[in-house]
C-alpha positions as CSV (number, residue, x, y, z in Angstrom):
1,M,132.9,59.3,187.8
2,N,136.0,57.7,187.3
3,L,137.5,57.0,190.5
4,K,141.0,58.0,189.7
5,R,140.1,61.5,188.0
6,Q,137.7,62.0,191.5
7,I,140.8,61.4,193.4
8,L,142.9,64.0,191.5
9,E,140.4,66.5,192.3
10,G,141.3,66.3,196.0
11,E,139.2,66.5,199.0
12,G,136.9,69.3,198.8
13,V,133.5,70.7,199.9
14,S,131.8,67.1,198.7
15,L,134.8,64.9,198.8
16,D,136.7,63.1,201.5
17,F,139.3,60.5,201.9
18,K,139.7,58.1,205.0
19,K,142.4,55.2,205.0
20,T,139.9,53.4,207.5
21,I,137.2,54.2,210.0
22,T,138.7,54.4,213.5
23,S,136.2,56.4,215.3
24,C,132.2,56.7,215.1
25,E,132.4,60.3,216.5
26,K,134.8,61.5,213.7
27,I,133.1,60.2,210.8
28,A,129.9,61.0,212.1
29,K,131.0,64.6,212.3
30,T,132.0,64.7,208.6
31,M,128.8,62.6,207.2
32,V,126.7,65.6,209.2
33,S,128.8,68.3,207.5
34,F,127.8,66.7,204.0
35,A,124.3,66.4,204.9
36,N,123.8,69.8,206.3
37,N,125.6,71.2,203.0
38,V,125.3,70.0,199.6
39,G,125.9,66.5,200.4
40,G,129.3,64.4,199.7
41,R,131.0,61.6,198.9
42,L,133.6,59.7,201.5
43,L,136.1,57.5,199.9
44,I,137.4,54.8,202.1
45,G,140.9,53.0,201.4
46,V,142.2,56.2,200.1
47,L,145.1,58.0,201.8
48,D,145.0,61.9,202.1
49,D,147.7,62.2,199.7
50,G,145.1,60.3,197.2
51,T,147.2,57.1,197.2
52,I,144.8,54.2,196.9
53,K,145.4,51.6,199.8
54,G,142.3,49.7,199.7
55,V,140.0,48.6,202.4
56,K,140.8,45.3,204.2
57,E,137.6,44.7,206.3
58,E,134.9,46.0,204.1
59,E,132.0,44.5,206.6
60,E,133.6,46.4,209.4
61,E,133.9,49.5,207.6
62,R,130.2,49.3,206.5
63,Y,129.3,48.3,209.9
64,M,131.3,51.4,211.8
65,I,129.5,54.0,208.9
66,T,126.1,52.4,209.7
67,K,126.5,52.8,213.3
68,A,127.7,56.2,213.0
69,A,124.9,57.3,210.8
70,H,122.3,55.8,212.8
71,F,123.4,56.2,216.7
72,Y,126.0,59.1,216.1
73,C,124.0,61.4,213.8
74,R,120.4,63.4,214.6
75,P,118.3,62.9,212.7
76,A,119.8,59.5,211.5
77,L,121.4,59.5,208.2
78,E,120.9,56.8,205.4
79,P,124.4,56.3,203.5
80,I,124.5,54.9,200.2
81,F,127.4,52.3,199.6
82,E,129.2,51.4,196.5
83,E,132.3,49.2,195.9
84,I,134.9,50.4,193.5
85,Y,137.6,48.0,192.4
86,W,141.1,49.7,191.4
87,D,144.0,47.4,190.6
88,D,142.3,44.4,192.6
89,K,141.9,46.9,195.4
90,L,138.4,47.7,197.0
91,V,137.4,51.4,197.6
92,L,134.1,51.8,199.5
93,A,132.3,54.8,198.4
94,V,129.7,56.2,200.6
95,D,127.6,58.9,199.5
96,I,125.6,61.5,202.0
97,P,123.0,63.3,200.1
98,A,122.2,66.8,201.2
99,S,119.3,66.5,203.5
100,D,116.1,68.2,203.9
101,E,116.0,67.6,207.5
102,K,118.7,70.2,208.3
103,P,120.1,70.8,210.7
104,H,121.8,67.5,211.7
105,Y,123.6,67.0,214.9
106,S,126.7,64.8,215.5
107,L,127.5,63.3,218.9
108,A,131.0,64.2,220.1
109,E,133.5,62.5,222.3
110,D,132.2,65.2,225.1
111,G,128.6,63.7,224.9
112,K,127.3,66.9,223.6
113,W,125.5,67.0,220.2
114,W,126.9,69.7,217.8
115,V,126.0,70.9,214.2
116,Y,128.8,70.9,211.5
117,I,129.2,72.3,208.2
118,R,131.6,71.4,205.3
119,V,134.1,74.4,204.7
120,K,136.1,73.5,201.8
121,D,138.0,70.2,202.9
122,K,137.2,70.7,206.7
123,S,134.3,69.8,209.1
124,V,133.8,73.2,210.8
125,L,131.7,73.7,213.8
126,A,128.4,76.0,212.9
127,S,127.5,79.4,214.4
128,K,124.3,79.8,216.0
129,I,123.3,81.9,213.3
130,V,124.1,79.1,210.6
131,V,122.3,76.5,212.8
132,D,119.3,78.8,212.9
133,V,119.4,79.4,209.0
134,L,119.6,75.8,208.4
135,K,116.4,75.2,210.8
136,Q,114.4,77.6,209.1
137,S,115.4,77.1,205.5
138,S,114.0,73.7,206.0
139,S,110.8,74.8,207.1
140,D,107.9,75.4,205.4
141,Q,107.7,79.1,206.9
142,G,108.3,81.8,204.9
143,V,110.6,85.0,206.1
144,L,108.9,88.2,206.9
145,I,111.5,90.7,206.4
146,E,111.4,93.9,208.5
147,Y,113.2,96.6,206.2
148,S,113.7,99.1,209.0
149,S,116.5,101.5,209.6
150,K,118.9,98.7,211.0
151,E,118.8,96.7,207.6
152,K,119.3,99.8,205.7
153,A,122.4,100.8,207.9
154,L,123.8,97.3,207.6
155,L,123.6,97.3,203.7
156,E,124.9,100.9,203.3
157,H,127.8,99.8,205.5
158,L,128.3,96.6,203.2
159,D,128.1,98.7,200.2
160,K,131.4,100.7,201.4
161,T,133.3,97.9,203.1
162,E,131.9,94.6,201.3
163,R,132.1,92.4,204.7
164,I,131.2,92.5,208.3
165,T,131.2,90.4,211.2
166,I,128.4,90.3,213.9
167,K,130.7,91.6,216.5
168,Q,131.2,94.5,214.2
169,F,127.4,94.8,213.3
170,C,126.8,95.0,217.1
171,E,128.9,97.8,217.5
172,L,127.8,99.6,214.2
173,L,124.2,99.7,215.4
174,N,124.6,99.4,219.0
175,I,122.7,96.5,219.8
176,G,122.7,93.4,221.5
177,R,123.9,90.2,219.8
178,R,121.0,88.2,220.2
179,R,119.1,91.0,218.0
180,A,121.8,91.2,215.5
181,Q,121.7,87.4,215.0
182,R,117.8,87.5,214.6
183,I,118.4,90.4,211.6
184,L,121.1,88.5,210.3
185,V,119.3,85.2,209.7
186,N,116.4,86.8,208.4
187,L,118.5,88.6,205.7
188,V,120.5,85.4,205.0
189,L,117.1,83.5,204.3
190,S,115.9,86.0,202.3
191,G,118.8,86.3,200.0
192,V,119.8,89.8,201.0
193,I,123.1,88.9,202.5
194,R,125.6,85.7,202.4
195,V,127.2,84.1,205.6
196,H,130.9,83.1,205.0
197,T,132.1,80.3,207.6
198,T,136.0,79.9,207.8
199,E,137.9,78.1,210.4
200,K,138.8,81.4,212.1
201,E,135.6,83.8,212.0
202,E,132.4,84.1,210.3
203,F,131.4,87.3,208.2
204,Y,128.7,88.5,206.2
205,T,128.5,90.1,202.5
206,A,126.0,91.4,200.2
207,S,124.4,89.1,197.8
């Protein structure tokens, strides 16, 4: 796709602009969020408002991204580089394909490994439920759904109110959070319900 057209679409689920790479931790977080979702592209040398500034130290940018992908992402990622010239300015495009080794973790500045997913134009910390869904969706094991009174009560509730949080689900059935998480993970994997992650809260709707 034409570079200018891509930039005009703006940052989103699968596109992120970076003026330059200043931190392996920050870029690893973005790359992991792409790999855990549908994949994505980084445009290095582009400002947040879409202005093309170009890359000054291309080798340095490549080195930082490769280092982040190999040592700050677990499992490691393999970025695909492309050089795009626009008005004598070099933009470094970096493609991160959707992974079949989900979930990928990135190393944060606190020394801990965290899972991120892409929500609109942000890389958001994944909940335990989303991490479990990512783990099981990339395994070859099928999902055995127990359709008990608890699943039935959840779906009847969603039929009336359209959405529910895990806290509301626990209160609705008077069950513990761990039990609720197992039920929700299985229903998400089976396609019965959908999980919606936002920066403020996570909620569930019927598929």
